[in-house]
N, C-alpha and C positions, 0 to 999 in steps of 0.2 A: 149743393151750391157750387157754382163755378165762378171764379173771379176773373177779372180783367187780365190777369197774368196766367189764366188757364190752370189755376190750382183748384183741386176738387176738395170740398169739405163735406164730410159725411154727417148725416143726422144721427142722433142718439136714438136709434130705432127701438132698442130694447125698453126704452121709456114709454113707448106708444103701444097702447092696447089695440088689438084688432078691431074691436068695436068702435074705437074713436075714429079710425080711418076708413071704415066701411060706410060708403055714401049710397043711400037709396036712389033709384032712378028718379030724375026730375027734382032732386033736392039739393040743397046747398048745406055745407057743414064747415064750420070754422074749427081749425085744428092748430094748436101751438106745437111747433116742432123746434127742438133745440139742435144746434150744430156745433161741431167740433172746429171752431174758428176763433183765433185770437184777434183782438181788435188791431187793424192796420189801416192807416189812411192811405196806403200806397196800393192795397189790393181791393178794388171795388167789385161787389158781386154783380155779375152780368146775367146770370140766369139760374133757375132752379130746375133740376132734372129729376123726374120721378121715374125710376127704372121698375120694370116688372110690375106694371099696374094690371091688375085682373079686371077685365072689362065686364064680365058677367059673374058676379060672386055666387049667385044661386046655382048656376051650372057648375062652378068650380067646387062647391061644397059637396055635390053628389059625385064628383069624379073620384074614381078609385085610386088611380095613380096621378097624384098632384103634379109630380115632376114632368109629366107628359102633357099636361094641360097647355094648349097652344093659344087660347084667346087672351093674350097679354099684349101690353103696349108699353111705350115710353112716352111720357108727357114732359115737354119742355116748355118752360115759361120764361120768356126774355123780360128782363127787368130794366 
């Protein structure tokens, strides 16, 4: 998450299992994500940024060197 003061708040990614965030083509999935952010009425969340999104998971799974896989993207959602 990115606040109105350009502060970045990271998700507790270690709490999320890979199967929870893998979305099949043409499907919708609801996922609960916790963030490291204290309550503040001065910092309003402006957007959510998902970095390193793998666009074709089936292709990624059969890739030998995962670090060199290039079909990745960033998704930004303005709130």
